[in-house]
Each structure stands twice: as structure tokens, then as C-alpha cells.
Rosetta silent file (secondary structure, phi, psi, omega in degrees, C-alpha in Angstrom):
SEQUENCE: MGTAMTVTENAPTGVRACGALERERHRRPEGRDRFTISEVADYTGLSAHTLRWYERIGLMPLVDRSHTGQRRYGPRDLDWLDLVGKLRLTGMPVADMVRYAELVRQGEETVAERERLLCAHREDVRRRIAELRSTLDVLDYKIDIYADARRRASEGASRT
SCORE:     score description
SCORE:     0.000 S_00000001
   1 L     0.000  149.147 -177.933    0.829  147.343  109.754 S_00000001
   2 L   -78.837 -161.918  177.322    3.973  149.055  110.874 S_00000001
   3 L   -77.214  156.771 -178.866    6.879  149.884  108.794 S_00000001
   4 L   -74.666  145.094  178.060    8.573  147.261  106.701 S_00000001
   5 L   -87.365  123.673  172.492   11.686  145.614  107.960 S_00000001
   6 L   -82.089  171.423 -173.733   14.587  145.717  105.629 S_00000001
   7 L   -67.635  -25.206  176.761   16.989  142.786  105.722 S_00000001
   8 L   -98.790    5.169  179.484   19.412  144.766  107.760 S_00000001
   9 L   -81.767  162.337  169.922   16.966  146.358  110.133 S_00000001
  10 L   -65.466  141.046  178.042   16.216  144.839  113.513 S_00000001
  11 L   -68.849  159.746  179.015   13.706  142.060  113.634 S_00000001
  12 L   -64.079  150.386 -174.975   10.490  142.861  115.396 S_00000001
  13 H   -46.505  -40.504 -176.467   10.654  142.610  119.171 S_00000001
  14 H   -63.030  -37.956 -179.465    8.543  139.513  119.260 S_00000001
  15 H   -65.844  -43.766  179.875   11.061  137.659  117.066 S_00000001
  16 H   -69.807  -33.421  179.062   13.943  138.358  119.434 S_00000001
  17 H   -66.430  -36.650 -175.679   11.734  137.451  122.448 S_00000001
  18 H   -74.408  -11.379  175.119   10.763  134.169  121.072 S_00000001
  19 L   -98.997    1.505 -174.380   14.419  133.167  120.733 S_00000001
  20 L   -67.037  -32.355 -176.845   15.274  134.138  124.254 S_00000001
  21 L   -72.766  -46.819 -177.275   14.737  130.708  125.827 S_00000001
  22 H   -71.314  -13.301 -178.329   16.851  128.776  123.358 S_00000001
  23 H   -81.939   -6.562 -179.383   19.456  131.491  123.425 S_00000001
  24 H   -56.152  -40.765 -175.978   20.249  130.549  127.071 S_00000001
  25 L   -81.314  -37.714 -177.630   22.905  128.114  125.788 S_00000001
  26 L  -110.247   71.861  177.557   24.049  130.411  122.842 S_00000001
  27 L   -66.173  142.030  176.011   24.205  133.886  124.302 S_00000001
  28 L   -68.389  131.956  178.130   24.678  136.740  121.961 S_00000001
  29 L   -60.277  137.010 -172.517   28.102  138.295  122.476 S_00000001
  30 L  -105.718  161.250  171.745   27.650  141.502  124.401 S_00000001
  31 L    75.560    7.086  175.952   29.345  144.843  124.443 S_00000001
  32 L  -137.141  163.367 -177.657   30.346  144.902  120.768 S_00000001
  33 L  -114.855    3.047  179.409   28.719  145.782  117.537 S_00000001
  34 L  -139.240  134.378 -174.560   30.767  143.423  115.185 S_00000001
  35 E  -127.538  139.312  174.800   31.092  139.673  115.306 S_00000001
  36 L   -70.187  166.675  178.052   33.326  137.152  113.548 S_00000001
  37 H   -67.673  -30.051  175.787   31.871  134.308  111.541 S_00000001
  38 H   -73.938  -32.587  176.014   32.959  131.936  114.261 S_00000001
  39 H   -71.483  -38.249  178.492   31.254  133.906  116.945 S_00000001
  40 H   -67.303  -41.559 -177.823   28.057  134.062  114.803 S_00000001
  41 H   -63.792  -45.720  179.639   28.370  130.289  114.161 S_00000001
  42 H   -61.475  -41.473 -175.523   28.573  129.578  117.940 S_00000001
  43 H   -68.208  -48.211  179.095   25.668  131.864  118.661 S_00000001
  44 H   -81.962  -15.996 -176.308   23.367  130.407  116.017 S_00000001
  45 L    77.695    9.326  175.877   24.514  126.818  116.034 S_00000001
  46 L   -93.185  151.035  176.767   25.039  127.137  112.233 S_00000001
  47 L   -79.529  158.598  174.312   28.401  126.202  110.657 S_00000001
  48 H   -56.131  -40.016  179.847   30.547  128.834  109.104 S_00000001
  49 H   -58.174  -47.855 -178.091   29.939  127.029  105.752 S_00000001
  50 H   -61.854  -45.562  176.772   26.102  127.407  106.197 S_00000001
  51 H   -57.937  -42.582 -179.395   26.520  131.213  106.981 S_00000001
  52 H   -69.218  -40.480  174.366   28.581  131.677  103.823 S_00000001
  53 H   -52.045  -53.786  179.920   25.925  129.615  101.898 S_00000001
  54 H   -55.039  -41.631  177.747   23.101  131.847  103.243 S_00000001
  55 H   -62.389  -46.168 -177.470   24.970  134.796  101.941 S_00000001
  56 H   -63.729  -36.955 -174.870   25.671  133.244   98.573 S_00000001
  57 L   -92.280    3.653 -179.805   22.120  132.270   97.918 S_00000001
  58 L    88.808    5.389 -178.753   20.629  135.623   99.011 S_00000001
  59 L   -75.385  -36.141  173.741   19.130  134.448  102.292 S_00000001
  60 L  -107.126  149.940  172.114   21.471  136.813  104.113 S_00000001
  61 L   -67.606  166.992  172.814   22.369  140.300  102.972 S_00000001
  62 L   -60.302  129.957 -176.665   25.957  140.936  102.034 S_00000001
  63 L   -89.729  137.536  177.255   27.826  140.980  105.317 S_00000001
  64 L   -55.806  154.733 -175.682   30.217  143.839  106.060 S_00000001
  65 E  -125.083  145.078  175.164   33.887  143.060  105.740 S_00000001
  66 L   -76.365  174.996 -179.601   36.903  144.159  107.736 S_00000001
  67 L   -67.897  -10.630  176.022   39.852  145.710  105.966 S_00000001
  68 L   -97.651    0.635  176.272   41.377  142.300  105.727 S_00000001
  69 L    95.655    0.077  179.718   38.270  140.893  104.014 S_00000001
  70 L   -82.929  147.038  172.385   36.884  138.940  106.986 S_00000001
  71 E   -60.179  133.795  172.483   33.156  138.952  107.604 S_00000001
  72 L  -127.700  107.433 -179.642   31.894  141.215  110.340 S_00000001
  73 E   -84.573  144.203  178.710   28.292  140.579  111.380 S_00000001
  74 L  -107.464  175.073 -176.793   26.375  143.278  113.222 S_00000001
  75 H   -64.219  -27.253 -179.208   23.482  142.951  115.679 S_00000001
  76 H   -68.982  -37.686  178.992   20.964  143.440  112.714 S_00000001
  77 H   -61.805  -41.259  177.253   22.528  140.449  111.007 S_00000001
  78 H   -61.383  -42.941  177.597   22.044  138.458  114.267 S_00000001
  79 H   -58.307  -49.136 -178.811   18.438  139.576  114.460 S_00000001
  80 H   -60.142  -39.448  175.828   17.894  138.412  110.888 S_00000001
  81 H   -67.884  -29.192  171.820   19.482  135.067  111.642 S_00000001
  82 H   -64.973  -47.767  178.188   17.200  134.638  114.574 S_00000001
  83 H   -57.856  -51.867  179.065   14.209  135.124  112.292 S_00000001
  84 H   -54.488  -42.346  175.976   15.632  132.742  109.745 S_00000001
  85 H   -57.667  -39.096 -177.947   16.216  130.137  112.513 S_00000001
  86 H   -70.473  -44.588  177.391   12.575  130.387  113.528 S_00000001
  87 H   -60.874  -34.424  175.796   11.443  129.939  109.845 S_00000001
  88 H   -62.931  -46.347  178.636   13.764  126.883  109.533 S_00000001
  89 H   -58.640  -32.565  179.952   12.159  125.428  112.669 S_00000001
  90 L   -78.325   -8.334  179.789    8.762  125.787  111.154 S_00000001
  91 L    92.882   10.042 -178.332    9.890  123.830  108.117 S_00000001
  92 L   -60.131  129.270  175.272    9.758  126.702  105.651 S_00000001
  93 L   -55.816  144.070  176.965   11.546  125.667  102.368 S_00000001
  94 H   -57.425  -38.270 -178.992   14.835  127.508  101.732 S_00000001
  95 H   -58.258  -39.723 -179.161   13.398  128.765   98.452 S_00000001
  96 H   -76.497  -24.858  170.074   10.626  130.487  100.299 S_00000001
  97 H   -65.384  -47.054 -176.744   12.961  131.916  102.848 S_00000001
  98 H   -62.644  -41.216  178.341   15.106  133.296  100.035 S_00000001
  99 H   -60.707  -42.687  177.795   11.953  134.711   98.373 S_00000001
 100 H   -60.250  -46.379 -179.429   10.996  136.337  101.701 S_00000001
 101 H   -60.682  -46.543  177.534   14.455  137.896  101.973 S_00000001
 102 H   -51.615  -51.976 -178.558   14.251  139.193   98.389 S_00000001
 103 H   -60.385  -40.298 -179.263   10.829  140.779   99.207 S_00000001
 104 H   -63.227  -46.537 -177.202   12.187  142.405  102.394 S_00000001
 105 H   -58.633  -35.917 -172.883   15.096  143.850  100.326 S_00000001
 106 H   -70.684  -24.089  174.672   12.631  145.294   97.796 S_00000001
 107 L   103.374 -162.290 -171.138   11.012  147.467  100.466 S_00000001
 108 H   -55.087  -36.754 -172.549    7.626  148.746  101.464 S_00000001
 109 H   -64.970   -9.781 -173.471    5.867  147.862   98.206 S_00000001
 110 H  -105.389    8.288 -174.610    6.231  144.148   98.961 S_00000001
 111 H   -59.059  -43.992 -179.905    4.574  144.247  102.435 S_00000001
 112 H   -65.012  -34.684 -178.472    1.341  142.492  101.200 S_00000001
 113 H   -76.895  -34.103  173.395    3.195  139.853   99.395 S_00000001
 114 H   -61.748  -40.843 -175.125    5.371  139.144  102.496 S_00000001
 115 H   -68.677  -40.446  179.646    2.240  138.937  104.594 S_00000001
 116 H   -61.972  -45.824 -179.963    0.646  136.464  102.092 S_00000001
 117 H   -54.910  -54.342 -170.568    3.828  134.342  102.023 S_00000001
 118 H   -71.780  -39.372  176.255    4.013  134.165  105.876 S_00000001
 119 H   -56.408  -48.171  179.690    0.178  133.566  106.186 S_00000001
 120 H   -63.934  -38.818  178.840    0.286  130.639  103.817 S_00000001
 121 H   -68.293  -34.843  178.734    3.264  129.186  105.625 S_00000001
 122 H   -63.084  -36.273  177.642    1.498  129.678  109.021 S_00000001
 123 H   -65.230  -46.092  175.210   -1.396  127.543  107.618 S_00000001
 124 H   -54.333  -45.367 -176.153    1.094  124.846  106.678 S_00000001
 125 H   -64.252  -43.811  173.986    2.529  125.006  110.101 S_00000001
 126 H   -57.097  -43.416  177.167   -0.955  124.760  111.699 S_00000001
 127 H   -64.895  -42.729  177.682   -1.732  121.649  109.585 S_00000001
 128 H   -60.916  -42.375  179.396    1.529  120.059  110.608 S_00000001
 129 H   -62.748  -42.464  179.296    0.811  120.850  114.284 S_00000001
 130 H   -64.871  -40.895  176.609   -2.643  119.206  114.042 S_00000001
 131 H   -55.690  -47.938 -173.349   -1.044  116.133  112.424 S_00000001
 132 H   -66.899  -37.588 -179.054    1.582  115.963  115.222 S_00000001
 133 H   -63.570  -43.960 -176.800   -1.240  116.366  117.897 S_00000001
 134 H   -65.075  -42.059  177.208   -3.118  113.435  116.311 S_00000001
 135 H   -60.585  -46.177  177.600    0.064  111.361  116.276 S_00000001
 136 H   -59.653  -38.496  169.761    0.718  112.278  119.848 S_00000001
 137 H   -57.406  -40.685  176.753   -2.793  111.029  120.804 S_00000001
 138 H   -67.709  -41.198  177.127   -1.867  107.679  119.250 S_00000001
 139 H   -65.965  -37.174  176.717    1.374  107.539  121.228 S_00000001
 140 H   -66.527  -39.053 -179.704   -0.359  108.462  124.502 S_00000001
 141 H   -59.471  -51.072  179.506   -2.921  105.700  123.777 S_00000001
 142 H   -55.950  -46.644 -179.953   -0.155  103.109  123.214 S_00000001
 143 H   -59.212  -42.401 -177.872    1.776  104.312  126.268 S_00000001
 144 H   -65.733  -42.933  178.474   -1.374  104.058  128.450 S_00000001
 145 H   -56.611  -48.877 -176.427   -1.894  100.396  127.208 S_00000001
 146 H   -69.215  -36.563  177.193    1.657   99.470  128.092 S_00000001
 147 H   -65.725  -41.058  178.804    1.489  101.273  131.525 S_00000001
 148 H   -64.335  -45.529 -178.300   -1.820   99.495  132.352 S_00000001
 149 H   -64.802  -38.399 -178.165   -0.307   96.132  131.356 S_00000001
 150 H   -71.175  -36.175  176.804    2.831   96.780  133.450 S_00000001
 151 H   -61.908  -47.346 -176.548    0.662   97.877  136.401 S_00000001
 152 H   -67.006  -32.211  178.682   -1.528   94.708  136.182 S_00000001
 153 H   -68.976  -43.046  179.975    1.613   92.591  135.918 S_00000001
 154 H   -77.241  -23.949  172.261    3.129   94.066  139.042 S_00000001
 155 H   -67.343  -40.692 -176.899   -0.169   93.833  140.888 S_00000001
 156 H   -72.357  -28.252  179.635   -0.396   90.134  140.024 S_00000001
 157 H   -77.259  -22.510 -177.571    3.190   89.556  141.076 S_00000001
 158 H   -88.071  -11.365  172.929    2.678   91.215  144.416 S_00000001
 159 H   -82.059  -13.924 -177.099   -0.292   88.957  145.173 S_00000001
 160 L   -91.911    0.000    0.000    1.794   85.838  144.799 S_00000001
């Protein structure tokens, strides 16, 4: 395994790449290294309230502040939010995401525990995907029945 990622370090390249498609709508502001909470809210699709809540519960590291006290997010914060967004999409409970963030902040000695947490969650995701595939098979079956019935009805109508 490579070096551990701290909360404020860049996410692994694969994490940024997997967000590329959905970021077509919400492009990361370019040419600057500090972003306001409203810019980050627009980029992530999260509300400013949610971003503040993430910081309050420890899911986000403490965000830098301007001399007037306004939050100023950096590229590393955006990378972290990309990862958190992926974890949310997989259905990871907030408590597990917070635990993961805590482990990341603790450093190298928690790499094995982070790996265990993510592997266990991956298994949950795989189980849910299998359930969804089975459900999709049922939907496909029902749709085929209706399509066949519609086809038979239109063939019958064209003969008359």
C-alpha cells in the first residue's frame, strides 16, 4: 500500500477520475486555490448548511478561514468532498464516514483499520448491487410481458 492520505491531502487519482463524468455539470472552479462556501456548495451540490454540518461532526477537517472569518476551501478540501460524495452514493452511513475521517486524521498507524472499514463497506455495496440486479431482472421480465401483450394487441388490430 502507498502512503496514507491525510484528510487535507489530495484524494487518490482514481477518486478524482471517478467523479469526472458527474462533474461535467458542476465544474470545479479553476485558476484559484481558495473557494467560498457558496462556490463549494455549487460544485458539490451540497447546501452550505450541509458543508457546515460536515465540519461540525468531524467529517470535514476544519476549513481555513479568511481574515473576516469566512470559510475558504482549498483543492484538497474539494478532493475530500469528492470522496465523501462517492461514499454517500454507496450508502455508507454517516457514522462510518466520520469514523473513516477520524482514522485518516490519525495517520499511518490506521491504514489497516481504514482498509478493513472500506472492505466491509465494499461487501455491503456488492450485496446491494446483487439485490438490485435481481430486482432489475424482475422489472425486465414484467416489461417484456407488457411489450409482448402490446405487440400482440397491435398485430391483432392490424389484421382487422
